Each structure stands twice: as C-alpha cells, then as structure tokens.
C-alpha positions in Angstrom: -41.8 19.7 87.1 -39.0 20.1 84.7 -39.8 21.0 81.1 -38.0 19.2 78.3 -36.2 21.4 75.8 -36.7 20.5 72.2 -33.3 20.8 70.5 -34.6 20.0 67.0 -35.0 23.7 66.0 -31.6 24.9 67.3 -30.0 27.7 65.4 -28.1 26.3 62.4 -30.1 23.1 62.4 -33.4 24.5 61.0 -34.6 22.7 57.9 -31.5 20.5 57.7 -32.4 17.2 56.2 -32.1 14.1 58.4 -29.7 12.4 56.0 -27.0 14.9 56.6 -27.1 14.5 60.4 -24.8 11.9 62.1 -27.7 11.1 64.4 -30.1 10.7 61.5 -31.3 7.5 59.8 -28.5 7.4 57.2 -25.8 8.0 59.8 -27.0 5.1 61.9 -27.3 2.9 58.8 -23.7 3.6 57.7 -22.4 2.7 61.1 -24.4 -0.5 61.3 -24.1 -1.6 57.6 -21.1 0.2 56.0 -21.6 -1.5 52.7 -24.4 -2.8 50.5 -25.0 -6.6 51.0 -24.3 -7.3 47.3 -21.1 -5.2 47.1 -18.7 -8.1 48.1 -20.2 -10.6 45.7 -20.3 -8.1 42.8 -16.7 -7.1 43.3 -15.6 -10.7 42.5 -18.4 -11.5 40.1 -16.1 -12.4 37.1 -13.8 -14.5 39.3 -16.8 -16.4 40.7 -18.3 -17.1 37.3 -14.9 -18.3 36.0 -14.5 -20.6 39.0 -18.0 -22.1 38.6 -17.4 -22.7 34.9 -14.1 -24.4 35.6 -15.8 -26.5 38.3 -18.6 -27.5 35.9 -16.0 -28.4 33.2 -14.0 -30.5 35.6 -17.1 -32.4 36.6 -18.3 -33.0 33.1 -15.1 -33.4 31.0 -12.5 -34.3 33.6 -9.5 -32.4 34.8 -7.8 -32.0 31.4 -10.2 -29.4 29.9 -10.0 -26.9 32.7 -6.2 -27.3 32.8 -5.9 -26.7 29.0 -8.1 -23.6 29.2 -6.1 -22.2 32.1 -2.8 -22.8 30.2 -4.2 -21.1 27.1 -5.5 -18.1 29.2 -2.1 -17.7 30.9 -0.2 -17.9 27.6 -2.6 -15.4 25.9 -2.3 -13.0 28.8 1.5 -12.9 28.6 1.6 -11.7 25.0 3.7 -8.6 25.0 3.8 -5.4 23.0 6.0 -2.4 22.8 5.7 -0.2 25.9 5.2 3.0 23.9 2.0 1.7 22.4 -0.8 2.8 24.8 -3.5 0.7 23.3 -3.1 -2.9 24.6 -5.0 -5.3 22.6 -5.8 -8.6 24.3 -7.9 -10.0 21.5 -6.8 -13.6 21.9 -7.5 -13.5 25.7 -10.8 -11.8 25.1 -11.8 -14.5 22.6 -10.8 -17.3 25.1 -12.8 -15.8 28.0 -15.7 -14.6 25.9 -15.1 -11.0 26.8 -15.0 -10.0 23.1 -18.8 -10.2 22.9 -19.4 -8.0 25.9 -19.6 -4.2 25.8 -18.9 -2.5 29.1 -18.0 0.8 30.6 -14.2 0.2 30.0 -14.8 -0.2 26.3 -15.8 3.5 26.0 -14.2 5.4 28.8 -10.8 5.1 30.6 -8.7 4.3 27.7 -5.2 5.8 27.4 -5.7 7.2 23.9 -8.5 9.4 25.2 -6.3 11.2 27.8 -5.1 14.7 26.9 -1.5 14.4 28.0 1.7 14.3 26.1 3.4 10.9 26.2 7.1 10.3 25.9 8.7 9.5 22.5 8.6 5.8 21.6 12.4 5.6 21.6 12.7 6.9 25.2 9.9 4.6 26.4 11.4 1.5 24.8 14.9 2.4 26.0 13.7 2.9 29.6 11.8 -0.4 29.5 14.8 -2.3 28.2 17.0 -0.7 30.9 14.6 -1.7 33.7 14.1 -5.3 32.4 17.7 -6.4 31.8 18.4 -10.0 32.5 
C-alpha cells in the first residue's frame, strides 16, 4: 500500500493564507469570473441613464425634445477657454445634464489646481496651442 504524502505543510507554505495561493479559492474565482457581475453595467451607468431618459422623452414628447437637448449639450460642451487655465468650468453643460447638483469624488480630488507641479507660463501655452491649431 502506498501512503499519500500531504503537501499542505511543505517548507515555505506553512501558515500561508489560501487567498494568496493560485490553487486557492480566490485564484480559481479570478480565472472563472475575472470581474464583478455589476462592473460592466456600472462603467456605463451615466450613458445608460441618459439613453433611457432620451428614450422616455422621445416616447412622451416626440423626437423634437431629445434632439433639442442633444444639440444644446453638444453646443455647451464645445465652449472653449484659454489652454493656460487649468480649471475648466463646464457650468452650462452641468446645468443641462443635472450634474451641478451632484457631488462626487471628482469634485474634491483629481483637479489640476491641486497638483504640485509647475505649469508653463500662460504666454507659452497659448502660443503652443495656436501653433498646433492653425487653420
């Protein structure tokens, strides 16, 4: 009769949690399900909400209202500013989409004015922008 060797207590593997092992439960789950089931839908949440609102408006008010809103959003999103200004205010677009009443992670963190790096002078930035965008 052959005796089975238990390899669970091999040198270097003692007291190692199962979640760090590729043969463990988490390793098998990552191969079988590499993402959370809600990850895909949450990535495009805002787009899905906007599409459903436009569909509802089309059904209740006709095609003119969603087209008018889409044109207003496109016009408001193209409002320019000088490239040397790091704070880009999209107040009119936020008012159209309703994002002005929402407070999120991006409202506090990740803004250019909070970074500790030296920016170019406004003259150089505007000159570079005008050189790149000549008609």
